[in-house]
C-alpha positions in Angstrom: 73.4 -211.2 100.1 71.4 -214.1 101.4 69.1 -216.2 99.2 67.2 -219.4 98.9 65.4 -221.4 96.2 61.8 -222.4 96.7 59.4 -224.5 94.5 55.8 -223.1 94.7 53.3 -225.6 96.0 50.2 -223.4 96.1 47.8 -224.7 93.4 47.2 -221.1 92.2 50.9 -220.0 92.4 51.6 -216.5 93.5 48.2 -214.9 93.0 46.7 -211.7 94.4 46.2 -212.6 98.1 49.6 -214.1 98.8 51.3 -211.6 96.6 49.8 -208.7 98.6 50.9 -210.4 101.9 54.4 -211.0 100.5 54.7 -207.4 99.4 53.6 -206.2 102.8 56.1 -208.5 104.6 58.9 -207.3 102.3 58.1 -203.7 103.0 58.7 -204.3 106.7 62.5 -204.4 105.8 62.7 -201.0 104.3 66.5 -200.8 104.6 66.9 -204.2 102.9 66.1 -205.1 99.3 64.1 -208.3 99.0 63.8 -209.7 95.4 62.1 -212.7 93.8 63.6 -214.2 90.6 61.9 -216.5 88.2 63.4 -217.6 84.9 65.9 -214.8 84.9 63.4 -212.1 85.7 64.0 -210.3 89.0 61.5 -208.0 90.8 61.4 -206.4 94.2 59.1 -208.4 96.5 57.6 -205.1 97.7 56.2 -204.3 94.3 52.9 -206.1 94.1 52.1 -205.7 90.4 55.6 -206.6 89.2 55.5 -209.6 91.5 52.2 -210.8 90.0 53.7 -210.1 86.6 56.2 -212.9 87.1 53.2 -215.3 86.5 54.5 -217.8 89.1 52.5 -221.0 88.9 52.5 -224.2 91.0 55.7 -226.1 90.4 57.7 -223.0 89.4 61.0 -222.5 91.2 61.9 -219.0 92.4 64.9 -217.6 94.1 64.3 -215.2 96.9 67.2 -212.9 97.9 67.8 -210.2 100.5 70.5 -207.6 100.6 71.1 -204.9 103.1 71.5 -204.3 106.9 68.7 -206.7 107.9 69.2 -209.4 105.3 69.5 -212.2 107.9 66.1 -211.3 109.5 64.5 -210.6 106.1 65.6 -213.9 104.5 64.4 -215.8 107.5 61.0 -214.1 107.4 60.7 -214.6 103.7 61.6 -218.3 104.0 59.0 -218.8 106.7 56.4 -216.9 104.6 57.0 -219.0 101.5 56.8 -222.2 103.5 53.5 -221.2 105.2 51.8 -219.5 102.3 53.1 -220.7 99.0 
């Protein structure tokens, strides 16, 4: 399992647009489970409504993890996504 911590800088946090893009990006790694954890709650990054249910705001720290055959690629892609979009 690979993971990284990230502090959200987007003023709106993880809202509808970036959450949708994140879910789509995570689904590209169908054989690898990508999760987002905030305050002890963990959801699959590919599940849009659950992702939005975390209520991630600006300044929140999340941990993103990837586990599976493509975890190296997935975690690199997720880190790039978070840096560019959130």
